[in-house]
C-alpha positions in Angstrom: 62.5 -24.5 -9.6 61.1 -21.7 -8.1 62.7 -19.4 -11.1 62.0 -21.8 -13.8 57.9 -22.1 -12.9 58.2 -18.1 -12.5 60.5 -17.8 -16.0 57.2 -20.1 -17.2 54.4 -18.0 -16.0 55.7 -14.8 -17.1 55.9 -16.1 -20.6 52.8 -17.6 -20.9 51.1 -14.6 -20.0 52.9 -12.2 -22.1 52.4 -14.7 -25.0 49.1 -16.4 -24.1 50.4 -19.8 -25.7 52.9 -22.5 -23.7 54.3 -23.2 -27.3 55.3 -19.6 -28.3 56.4 -19.3 -24.4 58.4 -22.7 -25.1 60.5 -20.7 -28.5 61.1 -17.7 -26.7 62.6 -19.1 -23.6 64.4 -22.0 -25.4 62.6 -24.9 -24.0 60.5 -27.5 -24.8 56.6 -27.2 -24.6 56.5 -30.8 -22.2 59.0 -29.0 -19.7 56.8 -26.2 -19.1 53.9 -28.6 -19.1 55.3 -30.9 -16.5 56.8 -28.3 -14.3 53.5 -26.6 -14.4 51.7 -29.6 -13.5 53.8 -30.2 -10.3 52.5 -26.7 -8.9 49.1 -27.4 -9.7 49.6 -30.8 -8.2 51.2 -29.6 -5.1 48.7 -26.1 -4.5 45.4 -28.6 -5.5 44.6 -25.7 -8.1 44.8 -25.0 -11.8 47.4 -22.5 -12.8 46.3 -22.1 -16.5 43.2 -21.3 -18.5 44.0 -23.8 -21.5 41.8 -22.8 -24.5 41.4 -23.9 -27.8 43.1 -20.3 -29.2 45.1 -18.9 -26.2 46.4 -20.0 -22.4 46.5 -17.7 -20.1 46.5 -17.8 -16.5 44.3 -18.5 -13.8 43.5 -16.2 -10.5 46.0 -18.8 -8.6 48.3 -18.6 -11.5 48.4 -15.0 -11.2 48.5 -14.9 -7.4 51.8 -17.6 -7.4 53.3 -15.3 -10.6 52.7 -12.3 -8.0 54.3 -13.5 -5.0 57.3 -15.1 -7.2 57.9 -11.9 -8.8 57.7 -9.8 -5.3 60.2 -12.6 -4.0 63.0 -12.2 -6.7 62.4 -8.4 -6.5 63.6 -9.0 -2.7 66.2 -10.9 -3.3 67.7 -8.3 -5.5 67.2 -5.9 -3.6 68.7 -7.8 -0.7 71.8 -8.4 -3.4 71.7 -4.8 -3.8 72.3 -3.6 -0.1 74.9 -6.3 0.6 76.8 -6.0 -2.3 76.9 -2.0 -1.0 77.9 -3.1 2.9 81.0 -4.8 1.2 81.5 -1.3 -1.0 80.7 -4.0 -4.1 83.8 -5.4 -3.4 82.9 -8.7 -4.8 80.3 -10.0 -6.6 79.5 -11.1 -10.2 77.5 -8.7 -13.3 75.7 -10.3 -16.0 76.9 -8.5 -18.7 74.4 -9.1 -21.8 74.8 -8.2 -25.8 73.4 -9.2 -29.2 76.2 -11.5 -31.0 78.2 -11.2 -32.0 78.7 -7.8 -30.3 80.1 -9.2 -26.9 83.4 -10.9 -27.9 84.2 -7.4 -30.0 83.4 -5.1 -26.4 84.6 -7.1 -23.9 87.9 -7.3 -24.2 88.4 -3.5 -24.6 86.2 -2.2 -21.5 87.3 -5.1 -19.2 90.6 -4.0 -18.5 89.5 -1.0 -17.0 86.8 -2.5 -15.0 89.0 -4.7 -13.7 91.1 -2.2 -12.6 88.5 -0.4 -10.5 86.2 -3.6 -9.5 89.2 -6.2 -9.3 86.7 -8.9 -7.2 83.7 -8.3 -9.5 83.5 -11.3 -12.2 81.7 -10.3 -15.4 79.5 -13.0 -17.2 79.0 -12.7 -20.9 75.9 -13.4 -22.2 75.4 -13.0 -26.2 72.1 -13.3 -26.7 69.1 -11.9 -28.6 67.3 -9.0 -27.8 63.9 -10.2 -27.2 65.8 -12.8 -24.6 67.5 -10.2 -23.0 64.3 -7.7 -22.4 62.8 -10.9 -20.2 66.0 -11.7 -18.9 66.5 -7.9 -17.7 62.6 -7.6 -16.5 62.9 -10.9 -14.1 66.1 -9.6 -12.6 68.6 -11.8 -14.0 70.4 -9.7 -16.3 72.2 -6.9 -14.8 73.1 -4.9 -18.3 72.4 -5.0 -21.8 74.2 -3.5 -24.7 72.6 -3.9 -28.1 69.3 -3.7 -30.1 66.3 -1.1 -27.9 64.0 -3.5 -26.3 60.3 -2.7 -26.2 58.9 -2.9 -22.5 58.5 0.1 -20.6 60.2 -1.0 -17.1 63.4 -0.9 -19.1 65.6 2.1 -19.0 67.2 2.9 -22.6 70.2 4.7 -23.4 70.8 5.3 -26.8 74.4 5.8 -28.6 75.0 6.5 -31.8 73.4 4.8 -34.9 75.7 2.9 -37.3 75.3 1.5 -41.2 74.2 -1.7 -42.1 77.0 -3.2 -44.4 76.2 -5.3 -47.5 79.1 -7.1 -48.5 79.8 -9.8 -51.5 81.9 -12.6 -52.5 84.0 -12.3 -55.7 82.3 -15.0 -57.2 79.0 -13.1 -57.3 77.9 -11.7 -60.5 77.2 -8.2 -58.5 81.1 -8.1 -57.4 82.5 -8.9 -60.9 79.9 -6.3 -62.7 80.4 -3.3 -59.7 83.4 -4.3 -58.2 85.2 -1.3 -56.0 88.3 -0.8 -53.9 87.0 1.2 -52.0 83.5 1.2 -49.6 80.7 2.7 -51.8 77.2 3.6 -51.3 74.4 1.4 -52.3 72.1 3.2 -54.4 70.8 0.9 -56.6 69.0 -1.3 -54.4 67.8 -3.8 -57.4 71.3 -4.9 -56.7 69.8 -7.2 -54.0 67.6 -9.0 -55.8 67.1 -12.4 -56.1 71.5 -12.3 -54.8 72.8 -14.9 -52.7 72.2 -14.5 -49.4 73.3 -15.8 -45.8 71.1 -14.7 -43.1 71.6 -15.1 -39.0 68.9 -16.6 -37.2 65.3 -14.7 -37.1 64.9 -14.5 -33.8 67.4 -11.9 -34.6 66.5 -7.9 -34.5 68.9 -7.4 -36.5 67.2 -9.7 -39.1 63.8 -8.4 -38.5 65.4 -4.9 -39.6 66.8 -6.7 -42.9 63.9 -8.8 -43.8 61.1 -6.1 -43.3 63.7 -3.4 -45.6 63.8 -5.9 -48.4 60.1 -6.6 -48.1 59.3 -2.8 -48.1 61.4 -2.2 -50.7 59.9 -4.8 -52.9 63.0 -7.4 -53.3 63.5 -11.0 -53.0 66.1 -13.0 -51.3 67.7 -15.7 -52.2 69.0 -17.7 -49.4 71.5 -20.3 -49.2 72.4 -20.2 -45.4 71.1 -19.2 -42.4 73.7 -19.1 -39.1 73.8 -18.0 -35.6 75.1 -14.5 -36.0 76.9 -11.6 -38.3 80.3 -12.5 -37.5 79.6 -16.3 -38.9 77.9 -14.7 -42.0 80.8 -12.2 -42.1 83.7 -14.7 -42.1 81.8 -16.8 -45.0 82.1 -14.1 -47.0 85.5 -13.8 -46.8 85.3 -17.3 -47.7 83.8 -16.2 -51.0 80.3 -17.6 -50.4 77.6 -15.5 -51.5 76.7 -12.2 -49.7 75.5 -10.9 -46.1 74.1 -7.9 -44.6 76.8 -7.0 -41.6 78.3 -4.1 -40.0 81.9 -2.4 -39.8 83.3 -3.7 -36.6 82.5 -7.5 -37.9 83.8 -5.9 -41.5 87.0 -5.0 -39.8 87.6 -8.0 -37.1 87.2 -10.3 -39.9 89.8 -7.8 -41.9 88.3 -8.0 -44.7 88.3 -4.0 -45.7 91.6 -4.6 -47.7 90.3 -7.7 -49.4 90.5 -7.7 -53.0 88.1 -10.8 -53.0 85.3 -8.8 -51.4 83.0 -5.7 -51.9 81.7 -3.9 -49.8 78.1 -1.5 -50.2 77.0 0.7 -47.4 73.4 1.4 -47.2 71.8 5.1 -46.3 70.5 5.4 -43.1 67.2 6.8 -44.8 66.9 3.2 -45.6 68.1 0.9 -42.8 69.9 2.0 -39.2 71.7 0.1 -36.3 70.8 1.7 -33.2 72.3 0.0 -30.7 72.4 1.4 -26.9 72.4 0.2 -23.2 69.2 -1.4 -21.5 68.5 -1.4 -17.5 66.0 -2.3 -15.5 67.3 -1.2 -12.3 69.1 2.1 -11.0 72.5 1.5 -12.0 74.7 0.4 -8.8 78.7 1.9 -9.3 80.0 -1.2 -11.0 77.5 -1.0 -13.6 77.5 2.8 -13.6 81.6 2.1 -14.7 80.6 -0.6 -17.3 78.0 2.2 -18.5 80.6 4.9 -19.1 83.1 2.6 -20.1 81.1 0.8 -23.0 80.1 4.2 -23.9 83.7 5.3 -24.2 84.3 2.3 -26.2 81.3 2.7 -28.5 81.7 6.5 -29.5 85.4 5.8 -29.9 85.1 3.6 -33.0 84.6 4.0 -36.4 81.3 4.6 -38.2 
């Protein structure tokens, strides 16, 4: 319960809104209100200033939030001290990635990590960048590989930038008119205009970058489907459905590089760049340092 109220107070303080906090935390607004009401009843003081245009914490609410954050930090420090005493022989590392990077990356790095730390479990979480930033900031995530977060408290180690790709199924007009057997640079952006497009969910920073690119170039998309991640979108195009923006890795994993039914365009980095890296909040422990080294090695060794 204390973890929930901490999360809720932090989100309300950040977004100045219960509804926006509920959206960011993937819970319902009534649930947040119910938990906060219980604590208001317990302490006998209001925790929120509920205004017409915004909701923020009262002085009591801020005091409770600072207390809970202090407790969480002490708990994290204690866990690190205990791990140090045990020489990192046991424990769990919560490793976050954007979807679907985790399912591609973890199989590459886990064998070497497990060899170095056989009794430390790795818990993989695939989640949006905004959610990862929140979990890192609240010490509920140890390390994140994905797009850059926007919190000053989080350290970001950029790795190499990659291209965005636009892939088109055989049945589209663009594929028929501009079919190519190799990956081709996309220089005529008008090809994208009003093309049937499969998007990923709007809370994805990957999709937000695409939406901004289309808007800046005056292009209009014809969205035919919205799916949870680029792996699904890429797979759908491989089944001769519409088009999508994706990554080289997703194209490779779905075996589309040599598929004659799919045309692949590479977007110039000057227009759209996929910049990913490693985010951590605290000074990395030896197991986290090992993960950082393995992730860096794995990413740098891949094409694109």
